[in-house]
C-alpha positions in Angstrom: 50.5 -6.1 -23.5 50.3 -9.8 -23.7 47.3 -11.4 -25.4 46.5 -13.6 -22.4 47.5 -11.3 -19.6 44.9 -12.8 -17.2 46.3 -16.3 -17.5 49.8 -15.0 -17.1 48.8 -12.9 -14.0 47.3 -15.9 -12.2 50.4 -17.9 -11.2 48.8 -19.8 -8.3 45.1 -20.5 -8.9 43.1 -20.8 -5.6 45.8 -19.1 -3.5 43.5 -16.2 -2.5 40.8 -18.7 -1.5 43.3 -20.4 0.8 44.6 -17.2 2.3 41.1 -15.9 3.0 39.9 -19.3 4.3 37.1 -19.5 1.7 36.4 -23.0 0.2 37.2 -23.3 -3.5 34.0 -23.0 -5.5 32.5 -20.5 -3.1 32.4 -16.8 -3.9 34.8 -14.6 -1.9 32.7 -11.9 -0.2 33.7 -8.4 -1.4 34.2 -7.4 2.3 37.0 -10.0 2.6 38.6 -8.9 -0.7 38.6 -5.2 0.4 40.2 -6.2 3.7 42.9 -8.3 2.0 43.7 -5.4 -0.3 44.5 -3.2 2.6 47.0 -5.8 4.0 49.2 -5.3 1.0 51.9 -7.6 -0.1 51.2 -10.6 -2.4 47.8 -11.2 -0.7 46.8 -7.6 -1.4 47.9 -7.9 -5.0 45.9 -11.1 -5.5 42.8 -9.4 -3.9 43.2 -6.4 -6.2 43.4 -8.6 -9.2 40.3 -10.5 -8.0 38.4 -7.2 -7.7 39.5 -6.2 -11.2 38.4 -9.5 -12.7 35.1 -9.4 -10.8 34.3 -6.1 -12.7 35.1 -7.7 -16.0 32.2 -10.2 -15.9 29.1 -9.1 -17.9 26.0 -8.4 -15.8 23.4 -11.0 -16.2 20.1 -9.4 -17.2 16.7 -10.8 -16.5 13.8 -10.4 -18.9 12.4 -7.7 -16.6 15.6 -5.7 -16.8 15.6 -6.0 -20.6 11.9 -4.9 -20.8 12.6 -1.9 -18.5 15.5 -0.9 -20.7 13.5 -1.2 -23.8 10.7 1.0 -22.4 13.3 3.5 -21.2 14.7 3.7 -24.7 11.3 4.2 -26.2 10.6 7.1 -23.9 13.9 8.8 -24.8 13.4 8.2 -28.5 10.4 10.5 -28.6 
């Protein structure tokens, strides 16, 4: 597999935004992505890739989340 497979997979940046009528810079709602996937074709492939890439972003944790996780770990360590 290529080292930079994501860069090679995205041939037309912004194309999915245009197809789904979502302004660039705005997040595409998951509902629109799911609907585009069902259409198939190039638009469906772009939507599927967008969903895949969305899952690759690390979740941003708040201090509260980290505190809860730390407390949870303490409980299970006993």
